[in-house]
C-alpha positions as CSV (number, residue, x, y, z in Angstrom):
1,X,0.0,0.0,0.0
2,X,1.4,3.3,-1.1
3,X,1.7,6.0,1.6
4,X,1.7,9.7,1.1
5,X,5.2,10.8,2.2
6,X,4.4,14.4,2.3
7,X,2.1,14.3,5.3
8,X,3.1,16.2,8.4
9,X,5.9,18.2,6.8
10,X,6.0,21.9,6.2
11,X,5.6,23.1,2.6
12,X,6.5,26.8,2.7
13,X,8.9,29.0,4.5
14,X,7.8,30.2,8.0
15,X,9.7,31.5,10.9
16,X,8.3,28.9,13.3
17,X,8.9,25.7,11.2
18,X,11.5,24.1,9.1
19,X,11.0,23.5,5.4
20,X,9.8,20.2,4.0
21,X,7.9,18.6,1.2
22,X,5.3,20.5,-0.7
23,X,1.8,19.3,-1.5
24,X,-0.1,21.6,-3.8
25,X,-3.6,21.3,-5.2
26,X,-6.3,23.5,-6.7
27,X,-9.9,23.7,-5.3
28,X,-13.0,25.2,-6.7
29,X,-15.9,26.8,-4.9
30,X,-19.1,25.2,-3.7
31,X,-22.3,26.8,-4.8
32,X,-25.2,27.9,-2.8
33,X,-28.7,28.5,-4.1
34,X,-30.6,30.3,-1.4
35,X,-30.9,34.0,-2.3
36,X,-31.8,34.7,1.3
37,X,-28.3,33.9,2.3
38,X,-26.0,33.9,-0.8
39,X,-25.5,32.4,-4.2
40,X,-22.3,30.3,-4.3
41,X,-23.0,27.9,-7.1
42,X,-22.2,28.4,-10.7
43,X,-24.6,26.3,-12.8
44,X,-24.6,23.7,-9.9
45,X,-21.2,22.4,-11.0
46,X,-18.2,21.9,-8.7
47,X,-14.7,21.2,-9.9
48,X,-12.1,20.2,-7.4
49,X,-9.0,18.1,-6.9
50,X,-8.6,17.7,-3.1
51,X,-5.4,16.3,-1.6
52,X,-6.9,15.0,1.6
53,X,-10.4,13.9,2.6
54,X,-12.1,11.4,4.9
55,X,-14.0,8.9,2.7
56,X,-15.5,6.5,5.4
57,X,-15.9,6.5,9.1
58,X,-16.8,3.4,11.2
59,X,-17.8,3.6,14.8
60,X,-18.4,0.9,17.4
61,X,-19.5,1.8,21.0
62,X,-18.4,5.4,20.6
63,X,-20.4,7.7,22.8
64,X,-24.1,7.2,21.7
65,X,-23.2,5.2,18.6
66,X,-23.5,1.4,19.0
67,X,-22.4,0.7,15.5
68,X,-22.3,3.0,12.5
69,X,-20.7,3.2,9.1
70,X,-20.9,6.4,7.0
71,X,-19.4,7.5,3.8
72,X,-18.7,11.2,3.2
73,X,-18.6,13.7,0.3
74,X,-15.1,15.0,-0.5
75,X,-16.4,18.5,-0.2
76,X,-19.5,19.5,1.9
77,X,-21.2,17.3,4.5
78,X,-24.3,18.6,6.2
79,X,-25.3,16.8,9.4
80,X,-28.8,17.6,10.7
81,X,-30.5,16.5,13.9
82,X,-31.9,17.7,17.2
83,X,-29.8,18.4,20.2
84,X,-28.5,15.2,21.8
85,X,-29.0,13.1,18.7
86,X,-25.3,12.6,18.1
87,X,-24.3,15.2,15.6
88,X,-21.4,16.6,17.7
89,X,-20.3,13.1,18.6
90,X,-19.8,12.3,14.9
91,X,-17.5,15.3,14.6
92,X,-15.7,14.3,17.7
93,X,-14.9,10.9,16.3
94,X,-13.3,12.6,13.3
95,X,-11.4,14.8,15.7
96,X,-10.1,11.6,17.4
97,X,-8.6,10.4,14.2
98,X,-6.5,13.5,13.8
99,X,-5.5,14.3,17.4
100,X,-5.8,10.8,19.1
101,X,-8.3,12.3,21.6
102,X,-11.7,13.8,22.1
103,X,-12.1,17.5,21.5
104,X,-14.5,17.6,24.5
105,X,-13.6,15.0,27.0
106,X,-9.9,14.1,27.7
107,X,-10.8,11.0,29.7
108,X,-10.9,8.3,27.0
109,X,-12.8,5.7,29.0
110,X,-15.7,8.1,29.4
111,X,-16.2,8.2,25.6
112,X,-17.1,4.5,25.5
113,X,-20.8,3.8,25.1
114,X,-22.4,3.1,28.5
115,X,-21.8,-0.5,29.8
116,X,-19.9,-1.4,26.6
117,X,-16.5,-3.1,27.2
118,X,-14.6,-1.2,24.4
119,X,-14.8,1.3,21.6
120,X,-13.4,1.5,18.1
121,X,-13.1,4.5,15.7
122,X,-11.8,3.8,12.2
123,X,-11.4,6.1,9.3
124,X,-10.3,5.7,5.6
125,X,-8.8,8.8,4.0
126,X,-7.9,9.6,0.4
127,X,-4.5,11.3,0.6
128,X,-3.2,12.3,-2.8
129,X,-4.8,9.2,-4.3
130,X,-3.3,6.9,-1.7
131,X,-5.6,5.1,0.8
132,X,-4.8,5.8,4.5
133,X,-6.4,3.8,7.2
134,X,-6.5,5.1,10.8
135,X,-7.6,3.0,13.7
136,X,-8.3,3.9,17.3
137,X,-9.3,1.2,19.8
138,X,-9.8,1.3,23.5
139,X,-10.8,-1.4,26.1
140,X,-11.9,-0.2,29.5
141,X,-9.0,0.3,31.9
142,X,-6.5,-0.5,29.2
143,X,-4.1,1.5,27.1
144,X,-5.4,3.1,23.9
145,X,-4.3,1.6,20.6
146,X,-3.7,3.9,17.7
147,X,-2.7,2.6,14.3
148,X,-1.9,4.0,10.8
149,X,-2.2,1.4,8.0
150,X,-2.2,-1.4,10.6
151,X,1.1,-0.2,12.2
152,X,0.7,0.8,15.9
153,X,2.3,4.0,17.0
154,X,5.0,3.8,19.7
155,X,4.2,7.5,20.6
156,X,0.8,9.1,19.9
157,X,2.6,12.4,19.4
158,X,4.0,11.0,16.1
159,X,0.5,11.1,14.6
160,X,-0.3,14.7,15.4
161,X,-0.3,16.9,12.3
162,X,-0.4,14.1,9.8
163,X,-4.1,14.6,9.1
164,X,-4.7,18.3,9.8
165,X,-8.0,19.4,11.2
166,X,-9.7,22.5,12.5
167,X,-12.7,22.2,14.8
168,X,-15.2,25.1,15.4
169,X,-17.5,24.5,18.3
170,X,-19.8,26.4,20.7
171,X,-17.3,25.4,23.5
172,X,-14.8,27.7,21.8
173,X,-16.3,30.4,24.0
174,X,-14.0,29.1,26.8
175,X,-11.1,30.7,24.9
176,X,-12.6,34.0,25.9
177,X,-14.4,33.3,29.1
178,X,-12.1,30.8,30.9
179,X,-8.6,30.8,32.2
180,X,-5.2,31.1,30.5
181,X,-4.7,27.3,30.1
182,X,-7.5,27.3,27.5
183,X,-5.7,29.9,25.4
184,X,-2.3,28.1,25.8
185,X,-3.9,24.9,24.6
186,X,-5.2,26.8,21.5
187,X,-1.7,28.0,20.7
188,X,-0.2,24.6,21.3
189,X,-2.9,22.8,19.2
190,X,-2.1,25.0,16.2
191,X,1.7,24.9,16.3
192,X,1.8,21.2,17.0
193,X,0.1,20.4,13.7
194,X,3.0,21.8,11.7
195,X,6.0,21.9,14.1
196,X,7.0,18.4,15.4
197,X,9.9,19.9,17.5
198,X,7.5,22.2,19.3
199,X,5.4,19.2,20.5
200,X,8.4,17.3,21.7
201,X,9.9,20.3,23.4
202,X,6.6,21.1,25.1
203,X,6.2,17.5,26.4
204,X,9.8,17.7,27.7
205,X,9.2,21.1,29.4
206,X,6.2,19.9,31.2
207,X,8.1,16.9,32.5
208,X,10.8,19.2,33.9
209,X,8.2,21.5,35.3
210,X,6.7,18.6,37.2
211,X,10.0,17.6,38.6
212,X,10.9,21.1,39.6
213,X,7.6,21.5,41.4
214,X,8.1,18.2,43.1
215,X,11.6,19.3,44.3
216,X,10.1,22.5,45.7
217,X,7.5,20.6,47.6
218,X,10.1,18.1,48.9
219,X,12.2,21.0,50.3
220,X,9.2,22.2,52.3
221,X,8.4,18.8,53.6
222,X,12.0,18.2,54.7
223,X,12.5,21.7,56.0
224,X,15.6,22.2,53.8
225,X,16.5,24.2,50.7
226,X,19.1,23.1,48.1
227,X,19.6,25.8,45.5
228,X,22.1,23.6,43.5
229,X,19.5,20.8,43.3
230,X,16.9,23.3,42.0
231,X,19.3,24.7,39.4
232,X,19.6,21.3,37.8
233,X,16.0,21.6,36.7
234,X,16.4,25.4,36.0
235,X,19.0,24.8,33.3
236,X,16.7,22.3,31.5
237,X,13.6,24.5,31.9
238,X,15.4,27.6,30.5
239,X,16.6,25.7,27.4
240,X,13.2,24.2,26.5
241,X,11.2,27.2,27.7
242,X,13.0,29.8,25.7
243,X,12.6,27.7,22.5
244,X,8.8,27.4,23.1
245,X,8.6,31.2,23.9
246,X,10.4,31.9,20.6
247,X,8.1,29.7,18.6
248,X,4.9,31.1,20.2
249,X,6.0,34.7,19.8
250,X,6.8,34.1,16.1
251,X,3.6,32.3,15.5
252,X,1.4,35.0,17.1
253,X,3.2,37.7,15.1
254,X,2.5,35.8,11.9
255,X,-1.0,34.8,12.9
256,X,-2.5,38.2,13.9
257,X,-2.7,39.8,10.4
258,X,-4.6,36.7,9.1
259,X,-6.9,36.7,12.1
260,X,-7.7,40.5,11.7
261,X,-8.4,40.0,8.0
262,X,-10.9,37.2,8.7
263,X,-12.6,39.2,11.5
264,X,-12.9,42.3,9.2
265,X,-14.5,40.2,6.5
266,X,-17.0,38.4,8.8
267,X,-18.0,41.6,10.7
268,X,-18.1,43.8,7.6
269,X,-15.3,45.9,9.1
270,X,-17.6,47.2,11.8
271,X,-15.0,46.7,14.6
272,X,-11.3,46.5,15.2
273,X,-9.8,43.6,17.1
274,X,-6.4,42.6,18.3
275,X,-4.5,39.8,20.1
276,X,-1.6,40.4,22.5
277,X,0.8,37.7,23.6
278,X,1.4,38.0,27.3
279,X,4.5,36.2,28.6
280,X,6.9,36.8,31.5
281,X,9.7,36.0,29.1
282,X,8.8,39.1,27.1
283,X,10.2,41.1,30.0
284,X,13.6,39.4,30.5
285,X,15.5,36.2,29.9
286,X,14.0,33.0,31.5
287,X,17.1,32.3,33.5
288,X,17.0,35.7,35.1
289,X,13.3,35.4,35.8
290,X,13.8,32.1,37.6
291,X,16.6,33.6,39.8
292,X,14.4,36.6,40.7
293,X,11.5,34.3,41.6
294,X,13.4,31.7,43.6
295,X,12.3,32.9,47.1
296,X,8.7,33.2,45.9
297,X,8.8,29.7,44.4
298,X,10.2,28.4,47.7
299,X,7.3,29.9,49.6
300,X,4.6,28.9,47.2
301,X,6.2,25.4,46.5
302,X,5.7,25.6,42.8
303,X,7.2,27.5,39.8
304,X,5.7,30.9,39.5
305,X,7.5,32.0,36.2
306,X,7.8,30.3,32.9
307,X,6.0,29.7,29.6
308,X,3.4,27.7,31.5
309,X,2.0,31.0,32.7
310,X,1.7,32.5,29.1
311,X,-1.6,34.0,28.1
312,X,-3.4,35.8,25.2
313,X,-5.3,39.0,25.6
314,X,-8.3,39.3,23.2
315,X,-9.4,42.9,22.6
316,X,-12.1,44.6,20.6
317,X,-11.7,48.4,20.2
318,X,-8.8,48.3,22.7
319,X,-11.0,46.8,25.4
320,X,-11.2,43.2,26.6
321,X,-13.8,41.4,24.4
322,X,-14.7,39.2,27.5
323,X,-16.3,42.3,29.1
324,X,-17.2,44.6,26.3
325,X,-18.0,42.3,23.3
326,X,-21.6,41.2,22.5
327,X,-22.3,37.5,22.0
328,X,-22.3,38.1,18.2
329,X,-19.0,39.9,18.4
330,X,-17.5,37.2,20.6
331,X,-18.6,34.5,18.2
332,X,-17.3,36.4,15.2
333,X,-14.0,36.8,17.1
334,X,-13.8,33.0,17.7
335,X,-14.7,32.1,14.1
336,X,-12.0,34.5,12.9
337,X,-9.5,32.7,15.2
338,X,-10.4,29.3,13.9
339,X,-10.4,30.4,10.2
340,X,-7.0,32.0,10.7
341,X,-5.9,28.7,12.2
342,X,-7.1,27.0,9.0
343,X,-5.3,29.4,6.8
344,X,-2.1,29.2,8.8
345,X,-1.9,25.4,8.7
346,X,-3.0,25.2,5.1
347,X,-0.4,27.6,3.9
348,X,2.4,25.8,5.8
349,X,1.5,22.3,5.0
350,X,0.3,22.9,1.4
351,X,-3.1,21.2,1.9
352,X,-6.3,22.3,3.5
353,X,-7.2,20.8,6.9
354,X,-10.5,19.2,7.4
355,X,-12.9,21.9,8.7
356,X,-15.5,20.9,11.3
357,X,-18.2,23.5,11.9
358,X,-20.4,22.5,14.9
359,X,-23.6,24.5,15.5
360,X,-22.0,27.7,14.4
361,X,-25.1,29.7,13.3
362,X,-26.5,30.5,16.7
363,X,-26.1,34.2,17.8
364,X,-24.8,35.2,14.3
365,X,-27.0,37.6,12.3
366,X,-27.8,36.9,8.7
367,X,-25.1,39.1,7.3
368,X,-22.4,37.4,9.3
369,X,-23.7,34.0,8.4
370,X,-23.7,35.0,4.7
371,X,-20.1,36.2,4.9
372,X,-19.0,33.1,6.7
373,X,-20.5,30.7,4.2
374,X,-19.1,32.8,1.3
375,X,-15.7,32.4,2.9
376,X,-15.7,28.6,3.7
377,X,-17.2,27.9,0.3
378,X,-14.3,29.5,-1.5
379,X,-11.8,27.5,-3.5
380,X,-9.1,27.3,-0.8
381,X,-11.3,25.1,1.5
382,X,-11.3,21.4,1.2
383,X,-13.6,18.9,3.0
384,X,-16.1,20.5,5.4
385,X,-18.5,19.1,7.9
386,X,-21.4,21.3,9.1
387,X,-23.9,20.4,11.9
388,X,-27.2,22.2,12.5
389,X,-30.5,21.6,14.4
390,X,-32.5,23.4,11.6
391,X,-32.8,21.3,8.4
392,X,-34.5,24.2,6.6
393,X,-31.4,26.4,7.2
394,X,-29.1,23.8,5.9
395,X,-31.4,23.1,2.9
396,X,-31.4,26.8,2.1
397,X,-27.6,27.0,2.0
398,X,-27.0,24.6,-0.9
399,X,-28.9,23.4,-3.9
400,X,-30.7,20.1,-3.3
401,X,-29.0,18.6,-6.4
402,X,-25.5,20.0,-5.7
403,X,-23.2,17.1,-6.8
404,X,-20.6,17.6,-4.0
405,X,-23.0,18.3,-1.1
406,X,-24.1,15.3,1.0
407,X,-26.8,15.5,3.7
408,X,-27.2,13.3,6.8
409,X,-29.9,13.1,9.4
410,X,-28.9,11.9,12.9
411,X,-31.5,10.4,15.3
412,X,-30.5,8.7,18.6
413,X,-27.1,7.6,17.4
414,X,-28.3,6.5,13.9
415,X,-27.3,8.2,10.7
416,X,-29.5,8.2,7.6
């Protein structure tokens, strides 16, 4: 079986990644027949040559799916159903195949159907004409198995970035409303899809951070303090932490113009927005910051400085969008973030990620919905999955006989 050797490598020059193999394709737009929203189709014909798409998904005992096989369109997949029917679970299964984990629940065992002993998620992809088979299997209280073309991964991190994907979900609001760890995870999830060294370095940094914190707690328990023992961990933290800081800083600098362009388009240039990268390492070198904080760390018994404290500030009109943005503005902000993520990954890897749009229309006015659909239906987008609770709204977005649009109805874990 031929494997696509270009997957997971960078295609174009970027300050945060190394160069690699290029995968280039041309894509054409999907058309839309509803004049109430927008006309996208040209004579109802679509021409495309996608480089990556999911052709078939098989589920056994995954969340509310006992057993299900479904074949997808290479372009637009509309998934309709009421709340709780399983629409989002279907997208989450696709997310599993790209990231080796759920988008919503990090505890793998809790994603197994109630009282079932195991779960299986399998996907077949078309990658530059080559068939790629991905398998995820989990038995309760056992280690998760993840395979590509029947070969099991020794490290799950080796899979990340091979099948790029961007998920847009109502839970994205946590990026605005919740703590800094949510925003760090966003940064990490983007960079990890195109920079393998970043993921390895981040895993290493977190291990060293754990050891340093354990050492600080041990000092307190024993009533001693050994600065030399602490510096053993400091040296390793500084080396990995400064690399991560550099990659994050470069990424944010390159990411912001694309983000602003998407927000301007979705909002109709009604507001100005910005993202600020907040890091203690912006102020001084990591080694110096650790030395300055040593007494504080000793008192608190954990590391108070480092890239694990990084954050992003989201502004609208120079004010925090969390406090001063309307629900529509916040949703537009989050959509612009995710669409910029799509562009960033697509430009670097040379192929479009799968785009999963979960219940995105709520709290968006008709104008913003129209602009969003115009955008994602442009020729640069590849395979798209859209969920909605309103069949009439989905039906109005695309012609009933559109050749590359496939519709699914989900009811109680069954897909028709």
